[in-house]
LUMMI-873994 format. One line per field, with one value per atom (N, C-alpha, C, O): residue number from 1; atom name; x, y, z. Coordinates in Angstrom, 1 decimal. Layout:
<rs>
i c(NUM/...)
at c(CA/...)
px c(X/...)
py c(Y/...)
pz c(Z/...)
</rs>
This chain:
<rs>
i c(1/1/1/1/2/2/2/2/3/3/3/3/4/4/4/4/5/5/5/5/6/6/6/6/7/7/7/7/8/8/8/8/9/9/9/9/10/10/10/10/11/11/11/11/12/12/12/12/13/13/13/13/14/14/14/14/15/15/15/15/16/16/16/16/17/17/17/17/18/18/18/18/19/19/19/19/20/20/20/20/21/21/21/21/22/22/22/22/23/23/23/23/24/24/24/24/25/25/25/25/26/26/26/26/27/27/27/27/28/28/28/28/29/29/29/29/30/30/30/30/31/31/31/31/32/32/32/32/33/33/33/33/34/34/34/34/35/35/35/35/36/36/36/36/37/37/37/37/38/38/38/38/39/39/39/39/40/40/40/40/41/41/41/41/42/42/42/42/43/43/43/43/44/44/44/44/45/45/45/45/46/46/46/46/47/47/47/47/48/48/48/48/49/49/49/49/50/50/50/50/51/51/51/51/52/52/52/52/53/53/53/53/54/54/54/54/55/55/55/55/56/56/56/56/57/57/57/57/58/58/58/58/59/59/59/59/60/60/60/60/61/61/61/61/62/62/62/62/63/63/63/63/64/64/64/64/65/65/65/65/66/66/66/66/67/67/67/67/68/68/68/68/69/69/69/69/70/70/70/70/71/71/71/71/72/72/72/72/73/73/73/73/74/74/74/74/75/75/75/75/76/76/76/76/77/77/77/77/78/78/78/78/79/79/79/79/80/80/80/80/81/81/81/81/82/82/82/82/83/83/83/83/84/84/84/84/85/85/85/85/86/86/86/86/87/87/87/87/88/88/88/88/89/89/89/89/90/90/90/90/91/91/91/91/92/92/92/92/93/93/93/93/94/94/94/94/95/95/95/95/96/96/96/96/97/97/97/97/98/98/98/98)
at c(N/CA/C/O/N/CA/C/O/N/CA/C/O/N/CA/C/O/N/CA/C/O/N/CA/C/O/N/CA/C/O/N/CA/C/O/N/CA/C/O/N/CA/C/O/N/CA/C/O/N/CA/C/O/N/CA/C/O/N/CA/C/O/N/CA/C/O/N/CA/C/O/N/CA/C/O/N/CA/C/O/N/CA/C/O/N/CA/C/O/N/CA/C/O/N/CA/C/O/N/CA/C/O/N/CA/C/O/N/CA/C/O/N/CA/C/O/N/CA/C/O/N/CA/C/O/N/CA/C/O/N/CA/C/O/N/CA/C/O/N/CA/C/O/N/CA/C/O/N/CA/C/O/N/CA/C/O/N/CA/C/O/N/CA/C/O/N/CA/C/O/N/CA/C/O/N/CA/C/O/N/CA/C/O/N/CA/C/O/N/CA/C/O/N/CA/C/O/N/CA/C/O/N/CA/C/O/N/CA/C/O/N/CA/C/O/N/CA/C/O/N/CA/C/O/N/CA/C/O/N/CA/C/O/N/CA/C/O/N/CA/C/O/N/CA/C/O/N/CA/C/O/N/CA/C/O/N/CA/C/O/N/CA/C/O/N/CA/C/O/N/CA/C/O/N/CA/C/O/N/CA/C/O/N/CA/C/O/N/CA/C/O/N/CA/C/O/N/CA/C/O/N/CA/C/O/N/CA/C/O/N/CA/C/O/N/CA/C/O/N/CA/C/O/N/CA/C/O/N/CA/C/O/N/CA/C/O/N/CA/C/O/N/CA/C/O/N/CA/C/O/N/CA/C/O/N/CA/C/O/N/CA/C/O/N/CA/C/O/N/CA/C/O/N/CA/C/O/N/CA/C/O/N/CA/C/O/N/CA/C/O/N/CA/C/O/N/CA/C/O/N/CA/C/O/N/CA/C/O/N/CA/C/O/N/CA/C/O/N/CA/C/O/N/CA/C/O/N/CA/C/O/N/CA/C/O/N/CA/C/O)
px c(0.8/-0.1/1.1/2.2/0.5/0.8/1.0/-0.1/1.9/1.8/0.6/0.7/-0.2/-1.0/-0.7/-0.6/-0.4/-0.5/1.0/1.0/2.3/2.5/2.9/2.8/3.4/4.1/3.8/3.1/5.2/6.3/6.3/6.7/6.0/6.0/7.3/7.8/8.3/9.5/9.8/10.8/9.3/9.5/9.3/9.5/8.8/8.0/7.9/8.8/6.3/5.9/4.3/4.0/3.4/2.5/1.6/0.4/2.1/1.5/0.6/0.6/-0.6/-1.3/-0.9/-0.5/-1.3/-0.6/0.7/1.4/1.0/2.8/2.7/3.4/2.3/2.4/0.8/0.5/0.0/-1.9/-2.1/-1.3/-4.1/-4.4/-4.4/-3.8/-5.7/-5.5/-5.4/-5.4/-5.1/-5.1/-6.5/-6.8/-7.2/-7.7/-7.6/-7.8/-7.3/-6.6/-6.0/-5.0/-6.2/-3.7/-3.5/-3.9/-2.4/-1.2/-0.2/0.1/0.9/2.9/3.1/2.3/4.7/5.1/6.5/7.5/6.3/7.2/8.6/8.4/9.5/10.8/11.3/12.5/10.6/11.3/10.5/10.9/9.2/8.5/8.1/7.7/8.5/8.6/8.5/9.0/7.6/8.1/8.9/9.3/10.0/10.2/11.0/10.2/12.0/12.4/12.8/13.1/12.6/13.0/11.9/12.1/10.7/9.5/7.5/7.7/6.7/5.7/4.6/4.5/4.0/2.9/2.3/2.3/1.7/1.2/-0.6/-0.7/-1.1/-2.7/-2.9/-3.0/-3.0/-2.8/-3.5/-3.0/-4.4/-6.5/-6.4/-6.6/-6.1/-7.4/-8.5/-9.1/-9.1/-10.1/-11.2/-11.7/-11.0/-11.6/-11.1/-11.3/-10.5/-9.9/-8.9/-8.1/-8.2/-7.1/-7.1/-7.5/-6.6/-6.8/-6.3/-6.2/-6.2/-5.9/-6.9/-7.9/-6.2/-7.5/-6.8/-6.2/-6.9/-5.5/-7.0/-7.7/-7.4/-8.5/-7.8/-7.0/-7.9/-7.5/-7.9/-9.0/-8.1/-8.5/-9.8/-9.5/-11.7/-12.2/-12.3/-12.3/-12.5/-12.2/-13.1/-14.2/-13.0/-14.3/-15.0/-14.8/-16.8/-17.6/-17.4/-16.8/-18.0/-18.1/-17.2/-17.3/-16.1/-15.0/-14.0/-13.4/-14.0/-13.7/-12.6/-11.7/-12.4/-10.7/-10.5/-11.4/-9.4/-8.7/-8.4/-9.0/-7.7/-7.0/-6.7/-7.6/-5.6/-4.4/-4.2/-4.1/-4.2/-4.2/-3.5/-4.0/-2.3/-1.5/-0.6/0.3/-1.1/-0.7/-0.4/-1.1/0.7/0.7/0.3/0.2/0.1/-1.2/0.1/0.6/0.3/1.0/0.0/0.2/-1.1/-1.8/-1.0/-0.7/-0.7/0.2/-1.4/-1.4/-2.3/-3.1/-4.5/-4.9/-4.9/-6.9/-7.9/-7.9/-8.7/-10.0/-10.4/-10.1/-11.1/-12.0/-13.6/-14.5/-14.1/-14.8/-14.7/-13.8/-15.5/-14.8/-14.5/-15.1/-13.3/-13.0/-12.9/-12.7/-13.1/-12.7/-11.0/-10.0/-11.2/-9.4/-9.0/-8.1/-10.0/-9.8/-10.9/-11.8/-11.1/-11.8/-11.9/-11.3/-12.6/-12.3/-13.7/-14.8/-13.4/-14.9/-15.1/-14.3/-16.3/-16.2/-17.1/-18.1/-17.4/-18.3/-18.9/-20.0/-18.3/-19.3/-20.1/-21.1/-19.6/-20.6/-19.2/-18.1/-19.1/-18.6/-18.1/-18.8/-17.3/-17.8/-16.5/-16.6/-15.4/-14.8/-14.3/-13.7/-15.0/-14.6/-14.6/-15.5/-13.2/-13.5/-12.2/-11.9)
py c(-0.8/0.2/0.8/0.4/2.3/3.6/4.2/4.6/5.0/6.8/7.4/7.0/7.9/8.9/10.3/11.2/10.5/11.7/11.7/10.7/12.5/12.4/14.2/14.9/14.7/16.0/15.5/15.0/16.3/16.5/18.0/18.7/18.4/20.5/20.3/20.7/19.7/20.0/20.9/21.4/21.4/22.1/23.6/24.5/23.6/25.1/25.7/26.4/25.5/27.1/26.1/24.9/27.7/27.4/27.7/27.6/28.3/28.4/27.6/26.6/27.8/26.7/26.7/27.6/24.7/23.9/24.2/24.8/23.5/23.8/22.3/21.4/22.0/20.8/20.0/18.9/21.1/20.7/21.6/22.4/21.5/22.0/23.8/24.6/23.9/25.3/25.1/24.1/26.9/27.3/27.9/28.1/28.1/28.6/29.0/28.1/30.2/30.8/31.3/32.0/31.0/30.8/29.9/28.9/29.9/28.7/29.0/30.1/28.1/28.4/27.3/26.4/27.3/26.4/26.5/27.3/25.3/25.6/25.3/25.4/25.0/24.8/24.1/23.7/24.1/24.1/22.5/21.7/22.7/21.2/20.6/21.0/19.5/18.3/17.2/16.9/16.5/14.7/14.3/13.1/15.0/14.4/15.2/16.1/15.2/16.1/18.1/18.5/19.1/19.7/20.8/21.6/20.5/21.5/20.6/19.4/20.7/21.1/22.0/23.2/21.5/23.0/23.2/22.2/24.2/25.0/25.6/26.8/25.2/25.7/26.9/26.5/27.7/28.5/30.2/31.3/29.8/30.3/31.2/30.8/32.4/33.5/33.6/33.7/33.7/34.2/32.4/31.8/32.1/31.8/30.4/29.7/30.0/29.1/28.8/29.7/27.3/27.2/26.0/25.1/25.7/24.5/24.0/25.0/23.5/23.2/22.0/21.6/21.5/20.6/20.4/21.2/18.7/17.8/17.3/16.8/17.4/16.3/15.2/15.7/14.1/12.9/12.7/12.4/12.6/12.5/11.4/10.3/11.5/10.7/9.4/9.4/8.3/7.2/6.7/7.1/5.5/4.8/5.1/5.4/5.1/5.1/3.6/2.9/3.2/2.2/1.5/0.5/1.9/1.2/1.8/2.9/0.2/0.6/0.9/0.2/2.2/2.4/2.5/3.1/2.1/1.5/3.4/3.9/4.1/5.4/4.9/4.3/4.8/4.9/6.5/7.1/7.0/8.3/8.1/7.4/8.9/8.8/10.1/10.3/11.4/12.4/12.6/11.8/13.8/13.1/14.8/15.7/15.2/15.9/16.6/15.9/17.9/18.3/19.6/20.8/18.9/20.3/21.2/21.0/22.4/22.9/23.9/24.0/24.4/24.4/23.6/23.0/23.8/22.9/23.6/24.0/24.0/24.9/24.5/23.5/25.3/25.1/25.0/24.7/25.0/23.4/22.8/23.0/21.5/20.9/21.3/22.4/20.7/21.5/20.3/19.2/20.2/19.5/19.2/19.7/18.0/17.9/17.1/17.3/16.1/15.6/15.3/14.9/15.3/15.1/14.5/15.1/13.3/12.9/12.9/12.8/13.2/13.5/12.5/12.5/11.8/11.3/12.2/12.1/12.9/13.4/14.0/13.4/15.4/16.7/15.3/15.7/14.0/13.9/13.6/13.4/13.4/13.3/11.9/11.6/11.2/9.6/8.9/7.9/10.6/10.2/11.6/12.2/11.8/12.3/13.3/13.4/13.7/13.5/14.3/14.4)
pz c(-0.4/0.1/0.1/0.5/-0.9/-0.8/-0.2/0.0/0.5/1.7/0.9/-0.3/0.9/0.4/0.8/0.0/2.4/2.9/3.7/4.4/3.8/5.1/5.2/4.2/6.6/7.0/8.3/9.2/7.7/9.7/9.7/10.7/8.8/8.9/8.9/9.9/8.0/8.0/7.2/7.5/6.2/5.3/5.7/4.9/7.2/8.0/7.0/6.5/6.6/6.6/6.7/6.9/6.5/6.9/6.0/6.3/4.2/3.3/3.1/3.8/1.9/1.9/0.6/-0.1/0.4/-0.8/-0.7/-1.5/0.7/0.4/1.4/0.8/2.3/3.7/3.6/3.9/3.0/3.5/2.6/2.1/2.2/1.9/1.8/1.2/2.8/3.2/4.7/5.4/4.8/7.6/7.4/6.2/8.1/8.4/10.1/10.9/10.5/11.3/12.5/12.4/13.2/14.1/14.0/14.6/12.5/12.7/12.5/12.0/13.1/13.6/13.4/13.5/13.0/13.3/13.8/13.7/14.6/16.8/16.1/14.9/16.3/16.1/18.0/18.2/18.8/20.4/19.8/19.0/20.6/21.0/19.7/18.7/20.0/18.3/18.9/20.0/18.0/18.6/17.8/18.2/16.0/16.0/14.8/14.5/14.0/13.4/13.8/15.0/12.4/13.2/13.9/14.8/13.2/13.6/13.8/13.5/14.0/14.4/14.3/14.6/13.9/13.8/14.9/15.6/15.5/16.7/16.4/16.1/16.4/17.0/18.1/19.3/18.0/19.1/19.0/19.1/18.8/18.9/19.8/21.0/19.8/21.0/21.0/22.1/19.8/19.7/19.6/20.5/18.1/17.0/17.2/18.2/16.1/15.3/15.1/15.4/14.6/14.4/13.8/14.5/12.4/12.1/10.2/9.4/10.0/8.5/7.9/8.4/6.4/5.6/4.8/4.1/4.9/3.2/2.8/3.6/1.4/0.7/0.0/-0.7/0.0/-0.8/-1.9/-1.4/-3.3/-4.2/-4.1/-3.5/-4.7/-4.5/-5.1/-6.3/-4.3/-5.1/-5.8/-5.6/-7.0/-7.7/-6.9/-5.8/-8.0/-6.3/-6.2/-7.1/-5.0/-4.5/-4.1/-3.4/-4.4/-4.3/-3.1/-3.1/-1.6/-0.2/-0.1/-0.4/0.6/0.9/2.0/2.6/2.9/5.0/4.7/3.8/5.6/6.1/7.0/7.6/7.4/9.1/8.9/7.8/10.4/10.5/12.3/13.2/12.4/13.1/13.3/12.6/14.9/14.6/16.4/17.1/17.2/18.1/18.6/17.7/19.7/20.0/21.8/22.7/21.6/23.1/23.7/23.5/24.7/25.4/26.2/27.3/25.3/26.7/27.9/29.1/27.2/28.1/27.6/26.6/28.2/27.6/27.6/28.7/27.0/26.8/27.7/28.3/27.9/29.2/28.3/29.1/27.2/26.6/26.0/25.2/25.8/24.5/23.7/23.5/22.1/21.2/20.1/20.6/18.6/17.7/17.4/16.9/17.9/17.7/16.1/15.3/16.1/14.5/13.7/14.4/12.4/11.5/10.5/9.7/9.9/9.1/8.3/8.7/6.9/6.1/4.6/3.7/4.7/3.6/2.7/3.4/1.8/0.3/1.5/1.8/2.7/3.7/5.0/5.5/5.5/5.9/6.8/6.1/8.1/8.9/9.7/10.7/9.4/9.3/11.4/12.1/11.2/12.7/12.4/11.6/14.3/14.8/16.6/17.3/16.7/18.0/18.4/19.6)
</rs>
């Protein structure tokens, strides 16, 4: 099985189209706190939101595809309310929500 997409933010860019499709809100590259390599993504919104999106090609109709996802999360200060951390969507329908 071929890897479809991977990012470790090693290009150290928050420009849409470089390591992901689009960015919304406040995101930045952090070179101090990281899992491995030289960089990590930091979402540190002060008021609203901060996230990025990446879209895979749509498979042929009727073909089931299995996706494996892994990410590392470091929460410095937890928000005062429940927040979405990961969403995987299929044609606009959320199939994984965490």
